[in-house]
C-alpha positions, 0 to 999 in steps of 0.5 A: 394535289401538286403544290406550287404548280400554280407557280410553274408558268411564272418560274418559266417567265422569271427563268426567261427574264435571267437568260436575256439580261441587258445589264451593262457590266459597269454598273455593278461598279457603280459603288466604286469610290477613288480608293476602289478605283486606285485598287483595281488599277493595281490589280489590273497591273498584277493580273497583267504580268501575271498573264504574261508570265506563260507566253514569256515562258513558252518564248525562252523555250523557243530559245532554248530549242534554238540554242540547241538547234543552232549548235546541234554538232557542238555541245559546248557551244550549245551549253554555254547558249543554254546558259544564255537563257537559263537567268532570264527564267529565274528573272521571271520567277521572281517578278510574279510574286508581286504580280500576284500579291496586286492581283489578288489583293486589290481585287478582293479587298476592292469588290468587298468594299464595293459590295458592302456598299451596294447591300446597305443601299439595297437594303435601304431601297427595299426599306424605302418602297411602299406595302403595295410592293411586297405584295408583288414584286419584292418577295421574301425569297427575291429580298433574300436572294438580293442580299445574298446570293445575288450579292455574293455572285456580284461580288465574286465577279468584280472581284478575283474573277475579274482579276482571274479574267484580266489575267487569261486576257494579258495571256492571250494577248501577249501569246499573240503578239509573242506568236506573231514576232516569232513565226507570223505565218503560224500565227496567222494559221493558228488565229483562224483556229482560235474563233473556233475554239471560242465558238465551241466554248460560247455554244458549250457555255450557252447551252449548258446555261440554258439546260441549268437554268431549266434545272434549276427552276425544276429544282426550286419547285421541289425546294419549295414543295419540301419547305412547305410541307415542313413548314406546315407539317402540323397540317401535312400530318393533321390531313394525311398529306404526306403521299400528296407531298411525295407525290408532287416531289417525286414529279418534280424531280423527275423533271429535273432528271431528264434535263441532267441526262442532257445536261450529263451528254452537252458536258461530255460532247463540249469537253470532247469537241475542246480536245478534237479541236484542239489537238486537229489544230495543233496537227495543222499547225506544226505541220505548216510550221515544217514547210516554213522550217524548211523554206528557211524563213524561220528556226524550229524555236520560233515554230515552237514558241509560236504555236505553244503561245498562241495555242495555249493563250487560246486555251487560256480563253476557254480558262476565262469561260467560267469568268463570263459565265459568273459575269453574265450571273453577275449581271442577271443578279446585278439586274433584279438589284438594280431594279430593286435599287431604282424602283421609285415607291408609290409612297416614298417614305423620306419625303418632307409633309406637313407635321402638325403641332399636335394630332386630335385624331379626328379621322375622315374617310370619303368615298374610298376605292381601293383593290390590293396591287395583287388583285387590281381586278378585284376591288375590296372597297366601293365608296368605303365613307365613314367620319370618327370623331377624335377621341371615340372608339370605332369598331368595323364588323363584317364578314371576311374579306369585306374590308376591314383590315384593308381601311385600316392598312390604308390610315396608316398609308400602307398603300394608296387608295384608287379614288377617294381621300382619308383625312386626320384632323382635316388634312390629308393623310397624302399631305402628311410627313409619313413617318409623322403620320405613323409615329401618331398611329399605333397598330397591332395587327392580326398577326402578331410579329416580333423581332429576333433579339430580347422581349425588351427591344421589342417593346421598345420598338413602340419608344426607342427613349423608354426607360425600364419603368415605362416598358414594364407599366406598358407590359403590365397594360398588356397583360404581359408582365407577370408571365415575362417575369417567369423567365430566367432572364424576364426581360432579356430573354431572347430567342424566337421560340421562346418570345413567340409565347408572348408574341400577343401580349409584347405586341399590345405591350408595344403599341401602348408603350408608343402611347399614339393619339390614334390606336388601330386594332385588327383582331389584337385578342385573336391569338388569346383563350377566351380568359386572357381575352377578357383580361387583356380586353380590359387592359386595352380598354384603359389604354383606349382612353382619350384615344381614337380607336378603331378596333375589329375583333373576331369576338363581338364581346369585345366590341359592345361598349365602343362608341360607334360600331360600322357594319362594312358589307362589299367594301361600303358602310351600310350602317352605323350605331351602338351595339343595342341600336344595330341589335335591333335595326340591322339584320346583319348585325343580328345574324352575325350576334346569333352565329356566335350564339351570344345573347345580350345578357351574357353580355351583361354578365361578362360585363359585370364580372371579370371572374367569371369564365364564359362557356365558348360551345364549339366543336373539338374538331375546330379547336385551334392548335399553335405551338405547344403551350408553355407550362406554368410550373418547372418540374423538379423530377428528373425524367428518363431519355427516349431510347425510341427514335436514336439514329444509327452512327454512320460511318464515312466507309460505310456510306461510301459502300452504300453509294456504291454497292447500292447501285443496279447492276446496269448503272454498274455497267455504266460505271464501268463503261465510263472509268474505261473512256475516262482512263482513255482521255487521261492520255491526252496530257502526257501524250501532248508532252512528248510528241510537241519537244519531238517535233520541235526537235524534229524541225532541225533533223533531215526532211522534217515535213515528213517526220512531222506530217506522221506526227500530225496524223498521230495528232489528229487521231488522238483527238478524235478518239478523245472526243469519244472518250470524253463523251461516253465518261461524262454522259455514263458517270452523270446519268448514275450520280443523277439517278443515284442522287433522285433516288436518295432525295425521294427517299430521304423525304419519304423517311422525313415525313415518317417521323413524329412531330418532336422531332421536327422541333429539334434544334438541328431538324429547323425548316431550314436544316432539313430542307438543306438535309433534302435538297443540297446535301443529297447532291454530294452523291451526284457530286461523288459519283459524277464530278469527283469519281470520273475525274479521279479516274482519269487524273490517275490514267495521266499521272501513271502514263506520264511517270513511266514514260517520263522515266523511260525517256531519261530516269535522271531527269524523270526523277528531279521532274518528281523532286521539283513537282512540290513547287509545281503542286503548290502552286497548282494547288493555290492557282486552282483555289485562285480560279475558284476565288478565295473568298468564295466561302465568305457568305457565311460572314454575312448570315446575320445580314441575311437574317436580319434582311429576311426578318425585314420582309416578314415583318416589313408592315412593322417596320413601317408602322414603328418607323423602324427603318432607320434602326434597320440600316443602323443593325446593318452597317453594324453586321457589315464592319466585321466583314470588312474588316475580315477582307481586309486581313484576307485580302492581304494573306491570300494576295502573299499565297498568289505570290508565293505560288506563282513563282514556285510554278515558275522556280520549277520550269528554271531548275528543269531548264538549268539541270537539263543543261548540266545532264547535256555539259555531263553527257548524261542526255541529250537535250531532247530526252531532257526536256521531253522527260520534264515536259511529258511529267510538267504537263501532267502535274496539273493531274496530281494537283486536281486528284489532291483537291479532289479526293478530300472532297470525297471524303468532305462529301461523304461526312455532308451525307452523314445525317442524311443516312442517319436520318434515312436509318432513323426508326420514328418513335410513332409509327404511322402505318402500324398496326396496319389494320384500320377501323372497320367503320368510322369512330363514334367520336367518345374521347377519354384521357385517363390519368395523362402525364405528358411533357414535351421532349424538347422539355423533359424537365417540364411537366404539362399535364399531371394526372390529367383526365377528362371524358368526352361523350360522343356527339358533345361540345367541349371548350377547353379554357385556361391561361396560357400554358395550361396545356389546352393545345397540348391535349389537342396535340395528344389526341393527333398523336402529335406526341404521345402520352408519357404517362396513362392513356387516350382513348377513342371510343374505349380503344387506345389510340395507340392501336389504330392506324395512325393515318386512318385515325387522323383522317377522323379528326378535323383541325383548324390551327389557331394561324390558317396555313396554306399551301402555294396552290389553288384555294380548291386544292388547299380546300380538299388538301389530303382528300383529292378525291373531294367532289366540286359540289363537296368543295364548295359545301365545305366552303360555303361552310366556312362562310368564305364560298361568296368571298371566293366566287367574287375573285377573277379565278374562283376556287383556281385563285393561287394563293400563298403565305401573303393570301392567309386571308383565305380561310376555308374550312379543311376538314375532310369526310 
C-alpha cells in the first residue's frame, strides 16, 4: 500500500494553482496605516541612496583614470588631480550611513506592523467560517501554513526584501544614467546586453521554480507519510506495516531524487550562462569603447565608468532576482491568505438574528435533506422528520453512517440542510442569532477535545464567569473531580499529555457548567470503561433533568430510560417509541439489542444496583487501546534506569568523516570532477579585476584598439570556459549531495521504525520532532555537500589567485588591500545578511500563535459550540504583542548595523584611492599598478566573506545532524526481528500473565502493574474492567510487546513472548484502538493495511463483519473512497489472518 497516493492528483493541481498566481502585489500592503506609509517612504529614500553608492563610485573611478590619463607624463599634476577626486569618495562613504539605517529600520518595522494585523485578520476570517469549510477548503495544514509560513513569506516580501529590491533597481537606473552621461555610445550598446542578461535570469528563475515546485510536492508527500506513520505508530506496529511504510516513503524519495538531478543541472547551466554572457558582453563593450576613444568622442575614464556602471547595474538586477522570487512566492501565499480572508461563509457567525427571552427547548425537525460539503453526491439525510418536546430525553439509534451525529451538527448549525428546516420553540434556527443559539446548546461530541492550558481553563470554556465552586460542582457531576484531585496541581494542572486522561470527564464538565436548556450527547461516554460509564451516565442523567436532551450511545444500556427513542435508517426516522415499545415492535432495534447480547433482565439489574459490574463478552483482539492508563498509586520505590536503547554519542568530526567516507567510489570521482571545475570557476573575479583596470589604462596608450582587442578575446574565452566549469561544479556536487541525503533519509526512517514504543513517547521524539529529523535535518547533508563544499572550493581558489596576483603587481598596495580587508569583510558579512533578511529567523517568535491556530483548527467544532471565537482572538492579540515589541528594537539595531556596513565598505575604497595617490607621489608605484593591485583584491573580498560565513554553517549543519546519526546508531530495546525463527504454525491463543510488574519508561517512579497474574484459555473471551488507571490498556500493550515487563513474564501458548519473532507474533494478534485511526488513502488500503496480499473477497468480508460494508458500498467510489483524519467515521475491521 502506498499511503497518500490518492492525494497526488490534488497535490499536482494545487501546484499548478500556485505557479499561476494573479494577486496584485499592492494588495499585500492593504493592511498599512498612515504610519506604515511614512515608514515605507523613508525606507524607499534610504534604499535609493544605498543604490546610488556603487554607480557613483565607478563614476569617481573614471574620474581618477582621467586624472591619470590626462597627466600621464606629469606626475605632480596627476597627483593634484587625484587629490581632488579623493574627498568625494569620503563624502559618499559617510552618506551611506543614514541611508542604511532608514532602509532596514523602516522597512523591517513597517512590515512587522502590517503582517501583525494580517495575521489577526486571517485568524478572524478562519474562525468566522462555517464548519463545512473545514471539511473541504480549510484544512488544518492550510490554516497553519497560512498563519505561519505564508505570513513569514509576505512579511519578508513587503519588508527588507522590498527595500533590497529598490536599492538594486536604484543601482541599475542610476548606473544607466551615469553611463549615458559618461559615454552614450558604449551605454547604448550595453543596454542591448541587459535584456539578454535579464532574459537568462528570468528563464533560469522560471525553470528553477517549476522544478522546485514539483520536487517540493514529492517531498510533501514523503513528509505526510512520515507524519502519518509516526502519529499512528501503534497501528503501524500492531499491523506490521513497517515495510509498507518504508516502501511508500522510498518511492516518493525516488521521484524527488530524479527532479533534484534536473535541478542541479539547471542550476549549473544557468549560472554558467550568466558568466558567458557577462564576459562576452564586457569583451564587446570594451572593444567598442576603444573605437570611441580613438575617435576622440570620449576619454578612457568615461568608457570605464560607463561600462562598470551599466554592467554592474545590470548585475544588480540579478541580485534582485531572488527578491522577485520572494515576491512571486508572497503573491502565491497572499492569494491563499486573501482567499480565506475574503471568503464569504455560508453561515455567518456575527450577523444579528433573533434573540429569544427564554428557550424552552422544543425542537422540530421537518423533512431535512443533507449531504456533507466534502461528499455532496452522498445524501446522509433524506427527509428526516422528528419532533422533540421541551424537557424530554430523546435517543437516536441506528447503524454507523445513518445520520445520527449529522442531526446534532445541524441543530447546532454547524451545517445548514439542503432542504427542510429545524425549529427551536417554533423559530427557525436560521433566523436566530447564531451565538445565542449555540450558547443555549450544550454539546459533548464523540471525540472529546480539550485546549492547551490547565484543566480549569478547559472546563471554564463552558461559562467564563463561573467561580471555583461552580467549576468543581460541574466536575463532580461529570465524575471528574476525584480524578483531577489526584494531580499535584489539581485543576491548575497544565499540559495536553496529562489532561488527555480526563478528556471525556472534562468535556462533560464543560458542557454541564454551560447549563444550557438543550443538551446534545454524541456518545459522550464511549471512551470510558464500563464501570466509569455507569457512574458518569448516572451523573449525566441528573444533569439531563429539566432540559431537552438528544443523545447517541454506543451501548443501549445508557438509553433505556429515554422518554423517546428514534430509530434512524438511511437518513430517515423509521419509528419512534420507548425502549419497551421498540423492543417489541421494531425488528431493527430488536436485532441491535440482540447483537449486543443484552437482555431486558440485565438492564433491570443495572438500574437497580449501581455497584454491580456488568460482564461484557468481547474477544481480546477487539479490546480498545489508547494512551497508557494513568496509575492509581505512586510507588515510592526507586527504579533503575534502562541501559539498553542508549544512543551513541557522535562527535562533529566523526559525522563529517562519515558523510565523506560513506560515499561510494563513483561518488568520490564525481566530487573530484566537481572540485576541479569549482577551482577553475573561482578565477573569474580576480581575472576581471586585473584586466578591467589594464584595459582602462590601455585606452591612454598608443594603438588602444589592438591592445583592447586582444584582451577582449581573452575575456570571451574565459566566459566559455566558465560555462562548462559552473555546469560541472553544480551538477556533480548536486547529484552527490542528493544521493547522500536520500540514502540517509531512507536509512533513518527504517531505523526509527525499529525502535520500541517507549522511545516514541519521549518528549524529544514527538511526531513533529521525528518528522523534522527525517525530512528537515537530513537535508543538511545535501547542504554540506552541494551548497557549501562546492562553493568553499571555489572561494578558496579565488582568494589564493587574487592574493598571489595582487602581491605580484604591487606588494605595498597588496598589503594595504589586506589591511583594509576587515572593512570589506565586515561590510560584506552584513550585506550578505541584509540580502537574506535580518528578520528571516523571526518566525520562531510566532510559535505560540501557530500553536493556537493549529489547536483552533483541530477543535473548531468545540470553539464554535462554546462561542470561543472572541476568546481565541484575544489570546492571539496577546501572543502578538511580544514579537511586535521585539521588532521595534530589532529594526533600530539592524538599521544601524546596515548603515555601518555600507559606510565601512566605501571607506575601504577611499583609503585605497588615497594610498594610491601617496604611492604615485612617492614614486613607489605607478597609478596603473596601484589601482590594479587593489581592484583585484577588492573584487575578490566577497569570496572571503562568503568563505567565512560558509565554514561555520558546515559545523552548524553537522551539529544539526548529530541527533540524526544518534538515532541511526541507536540499538532498540525491543528487537522486532529477533529471534529470526517464527512459530511453525499459528498460535492457539493461550495467554498467561505471570507475576507481572510493570511501569512506563516515561514514569519509572509509578508502578502500573504490581504482581499481576492472569491466565486466559485459548478460544475464551475475557473482559477487563476497572476504573481509569487500573492498567487495562497496559495489559494489552504488554501482550503486543509495545513494552517489556519489568518483572515476571507474559506467555503465549506457554512460551515467553520474548522468544517469538515480534513481527510474526503481531500478525497473529488483531487490534482495534479506542480512537479509530485511518491513513490518508483509500478505504480498501486501510482495511488491508499490513496485509496487502488480501483478496477483494477477504476485504469485503472483513467490512461485512465490521457492519460497514453497506455504508461503504453506498459511497460513489465505494472501497476506493479516499479517507483521512477528518473521515474517521469510516471504521473498518482491520484484523488480519
